[in-house]
N, C-alpha and C positions, 0 to 999 in steps of 0.2 A: 628726741621725736621719735616716736615707735612708729614703723612702717606697717601698712595694712596687708593681709594675707594676699589680697587681689594684686598689689603693687610687688610684693615678693615673686609672686608667680608670674607676672608679666617680666620682671627683670631677668629671670632665668630663660626666656624666650630670645634674649637678644645677644648679638655677639661680642666678643670681648672689645672687639674694637668700637662698635657703637657705644658701648659703656664708658669705655676709656675717653672717648672725645666728649661725651655728655658731661663726665665728671672734671674735664679740665676746665670746660666751659662752665661749670658750678664754682669753680675756683680752687679745686685739688689739685696741686701740683702734680705733673705727671699722670694725672688721672688715673690714679690707683693702680698703675702698672707694676707688676714685680719682674723686673727685667733679668734675663738671664736663665728663666725657667724654660725647659724644655718638655714636650708631651712624649713620654717613652712607651706608655701604654694606653690605649690598647695596639698603637702601633700607627703608622702613618702611610702605609700602603692602600691609598684610596679609602681609609677607614673615616667617618665623620663621628668625631667623639667631643664629649661636653662634659664637664663635670659642674655643679653648682649646689650649693648648701652654705649654711651658717659655719664659720672655723670653730674647729676642735683644735685647740693649740696644745703643743708640747714643747716645753723647753729641756733639750738636752744638754748635759755639760760632760767635762771629761771624766772620765772613768776613775781619774786619780783625786778628783774633788771630793773631800769628806766634809765639807762644809754646808754646801746647797742643800735643800730639801729633799728628802725621799718621797715618793707618792706612796699612798697607802695601799696601792695595788697596781699591778702591772698597766701600763698606761693605755695599751690596746683594749683590756677588757673594759675600759670607761667610755669608749667611744659611741657617742649618741647617735641613735640612727637618723640618717638623712644629713648629717654633718659631713664638711670636707675636712679632713685629717691633715694639720699643717704642723710639721715638725721643724724646729729651729735648731740646726746642728752648729756648734761651735766651728768658728773658722779655722783654715789652715789644716784640715785633716783630709787624709785620703781614703778613708775607711768609710764603710756605708753604716747607717743608724735605721735602715729599714730594710726589709727582705720578704720575701715569698710566704713565710710564715705567718708574718705580721698582716699581709693582705688578705691572706685566708681568714684569718679572723675578722679583720675588719669589714671584709665582704660579707661574711655571717651574719655580723651585726647590723650591717646595712648602710655602712658607709656610702656617701655619695661620692668619694673620691679621695685621694692623697696628693699633697704638695709636699715636697721635701726641699728646705732652704739646707740643700746639701747633697750626699750621697746615699744611692741605694744599690741593691745587688738583685740578681735572681730574674733579671729582665724577662726571661723566656715563660717562666711560671705567670709573672704577672699578665702577659699576653693571652697566655692559655687561660686566665680567668676572666680575661676582657674586662678588667678594672681600670678606671681612668686614673693615671698617675703621672704627675710632673715632676721634676727634680732638675737640681743644677747638673748633675753628672752621675756617672757609675762608678762602682768599685767592686773589686772581688773579696774584699776585707770584710768580716762581719764587724758587729758594734761591742761584743762583749769586752774585750780588752780595752776598748779605745773611749767609749762613751757610754752613759747612762740616763735614763729620764730621770729629770728633776722635779718641776713644777708643770701642773695640768692645768688649761684654761686661765693663763694668764697672758697679759700683753707681752708679745715678742716683737723684735725689729726685723725687717727683711732690708738688706741694703741693696740698693740700686748702685752697683760700683760705678759705673760710667759717669755718673752726674753727682757722687758723693752725696746720695740722700737715702735717708733711712725712712722707711714706710713702717708704721705701727700696725700691727696684725691684732685686734681686740677680739676675744673671743665672742661669738655672735656676728662679727662682720662676715658679710656674704662674700664669698669666694666663688668666682666664675674661671673656667678655663677650657679653652679650646685651641685649634690648631694653631691660631694666631698667639696666643699667649696666655696669662693668668692676671687676673684685675681683683683687686680687693675692694669692697664696697662697704664703707661705715654705714649703718642702719640709717642714720640720720638724713643721709643723702638719697635713699632709695626713691622715694616718692618724686623728686623733682629729676631723678636721673630717669625715671621711667618715662615721664612726660616728655623730657628733651629726646630720648632714644626713639619714641614712637615718632615725634615730630619729624625727627633726621630721616628715621625709615620710609615715611611717606615722601619726604623731598628726593631721597635717593632713587626711589622708585620711579617717580616721575621724571628724574634727571636721564634713568636708564632708558626710559621708553623714548626720551628726545635723543640720546645719542644712538639708540638703535634705529632711529629714524634718518640717521644721517645729518643730525644738527651738530653744530661745533660746540667744543666743550667750554670755551671762554665765555660766549655769550649765553649758553645754558645755565653754567654754574651762577652767572651774574643774576640772571632771572629768577632762578628757583631757590638759591641758597641764602640764608639770613646771615 
């Protein structure tokens, strides 16, 4: 199912929490939530930040891997405008697979943000650029002797370790990240997801009015929520 431009635009206006709840309701286990990612840039000191766009995926491999494919050009130079760069780093490494120079190039190409299933470095540079970046963690070590890029724009898996679940990120899936977390939305879910998000938003607004007026939580939820 292809999502309309109107639905995609509407999706980007919602919060990750709204989208996750809608996707659970639509039967997507854990609502496309990518657990374990933290927003490192532009920073959390009162900053309201959001990234949103179709995924451009990069599968990294160990530098010693001589059998996996090599990309025809540097993976950063192939970032499509408006996309969220999604980097899949091999597990068990303490090195970074992304840094400030990569974000400099990504921003020049119009990337909507960066999500790293692994580590990055140069946090101050990223915050100075005001680029949206989420990752599992930080490192002082560069990627050169530890990892290299391999396949571009291929499905990659993200592991929700706590629940032993792997979420497949397919190129073109929509990624939204905000201060609460990151969610991956398959294109086929977008239209219905937007409908449920809008429905829930209106219910929550009415619920808040009732609570502000002093009404009790229990009866209010029972009355308004489906």
